[in-house]
BAZA-846448 format. One record per residue: residue in three letters; residue number from 1; y, z, x of N, C-alpha, C in turn. Coordinates in pm, whole numbers. Each point is the difference from the previous one (the first is absolute). Example, Ala and Ser with C-alpha at 12.3 -4.5 7.8 and 13.67 -1.06 7.14 Angstrom:
# BAZA-846448
ATOM residuo num    nc2    nc3    nc1   cac2   cac3   cac1    cc2    cc3    cc1
ATOM     ALA   1   -569    780   1319    119      0    -89    120      0     90
ATOM     SER   2    105    -72    -35    119      6     82    109     73    -77
***
This chain:
# BAZA-846448
ATOM residuo num    nc2    nc3    nc1   cac2   cac3   cac1    cc2    cc3    cc1
ATOM     MET   1   -118      0     84    118      0    -84    123      0     87
ATOM     ALA   2    108    -49    -52    122    -18     78    105    105    -31
ATOM     CYS   3     81     24    100    125     74    -18    107   -107    -24
ATOM     ASN   4    118     42    -38    111    -93    -14    111     47     93
ATOM     ILE   5     18    -72    111     99     37    100     82   -123     31
ATOM     ASP   6    131     15     11     92   -113     23     -8   -102   -113
ATOM     GLY   7    -29     46   -121     -3    -89   -116   -121    -89    -10
ATOM     ALA   8   -103     31     77   -120    -85     -2   -125     86     14
ATOM     PRO   9   -110    -44    -60   -125     75     18    -47     -9    145
ATOM     CYS  10    -54    108     48    -59      1    135   -120     94     -4
ATOM     ALA  11    -94    -25     85   -123     80      1     30    144     40
ATOM     ALA  12    -57     93    -74      8    142     38    -92     21    118
ATOM     GLN  13     33     94     87    -83     25    117   -126     76    -34
ATOM     SER  14     -6     57   -119   -116     77    -42    -65    -69   -119
ATOM     GLU  15   -131     11    -11    -71    -51   -117     -3    104   -112
ATOM     ASN  16     54    119     25     -1    107   -101     84    -38   -121
ATOM     ARG  17    -41     49   -116     67    -30   -126     41    130    -69
ATOM     LEU  18    103     -7    -80     44    110    -85    -14    -42   -146
ATOM     THR  19    -39     92    -84     -6    -26   -143    132     42    -63
ATOM     VAL  20     52    -85    -88    123     29    -75    -42     47   -138
ATOM     TRP  21     49    117    -39    -38     62   -127    115     -4    -99
ATOM     ASP  22    -32    -25   -127     97      8   -108     13    148    -37
ATOM     PRO  23    116     62     22     12    143    -27    -11     35   -148
ATOM     ALA  24     29    -96    -87     -8     27   -144   -143      5    -49
ATOM     THR  25    -88    -81     61   -138     -8    -50   -102     55     97
ATOM     GLY  26     39     14    127    -95     43    101    -96   -110     42
ATOM     GLN  27     24   -122    -44    -87   -113     32     46    -68    130
ATOM     ALA  28    -98    -47     77     31    -80    118     48   -137    -48
ATOM     ILE  29    114    -46     52     55   -127    -46      8   -106    110
ATOM     ALA  30    -12     41    126      9    -97    110    -46     66    129
ATOM     THR  31    -18    -83    101    -18     50    136    101    -72     87
ATOM     THR  32     34     63    110     97    -58     92    -36     37    142
ATOM     ALA  33     60    -68     95    -26     29    141     49    141     34
ATOM     ASP  34    -76     70     80     40    131     53     65    -26    135
ATOM     ALA  35    131     -4      1     73    -37    121    -24    100    112
ATOM     SER  36    -22    -53    118    -18     83    119    138     40     54
ATOM     PRO  37      5     96     91    129     33     62     68   -122     63
ATOM     ALA  38    -77    -89     59     58   -122     59     59    -90   -107
ATOM     ASP  39    -66    -11   -117     53    -79   -111    133     60    -47
ATOM     VAL  40      4    131    -11    123     68    -44    111    -24    102
ATOM     ASP  41    -31     10    128    100    -25    104     57   -141    -12
ATOM     ARG  42    -87   -100    -23     47   -138    -17     92    -13   -121
ATOM     ALA  43    -36     66   -110     82     -6   -121    135     68     20
ATOM     VAL  44      0    114     66    125     72     26     91    -82     91
ATOM     MET  45    -56    -61    103     80    -83     90     57   -122    -73
ATOM     SER  46    -78    -57    -90     48   -112    -80    117     43    -88
ATOM     ALA  47    -14    116    -64    108     52    -84    125     29     83
ATOM     TRP  48    -20     55    119    114     30     87     73   -129     39
ATOM     ARG  49    -75   -104     37     63   -127     36     79    -57   -118
ATOM     ALA  50    -55      9   -120     69    -50   -120    128     79    -25
ATOM     PHE  51     -3    130     27    119     83    -17    107    -37    103
ATOM     VAL  52    -40    -12    125     94    -27    108     64   -138    -15
ATOM     ASP  53    -80   -102    -34     59   -134     -9     59    -29   -139
ATOM     ARG  54    -10     98    -90     63     -5   -133    -47   -118    -85
ATOM     ARG  55   -123    -47     24    -49   -116    -75    -10     27   -150
ATOM     TRP  56     -7    127    -40    -10     33   -142    135     38    -61
ATOM     ALA  57    101     17     81    128     54    -47     65    -86   -108
ATOM     GLY  58    -11   -131      9     65    -87    -96    -82    -31   -123
ATOM     ARG  59   -118     53     -8    -88    -32   -113     18    100   -114
ATOM     THR  60    -21    -49   -120      6     89   -116   -128     83     -5
ATOM     PRO  61      3    111    -71   -123     79    -14   -117    -82    -56
ATOM     ALA  62     27    -92    -90   -107    -83    -58    -63    -90    106
ATOM     ASP  63     80    -49     95    -52    -85    107    -80     78    102
ATOM     ARG  64     34    127     17    -70     81     99   -140     27    -46
***
């Protein structure tokens, strides 16, 4: 399963999965990649670059 970093899917470094639960029903509704510390570091660095270069500053909330 993929993470989404820099606006594009990319392979997670771990094959581990997390179950997403509906809190209203207690039912499992999806699974997703369990991001590794390295995946999180890549995502944080991507967010930092977007903040520094202000690529999101001119966009409306709907576009973001």
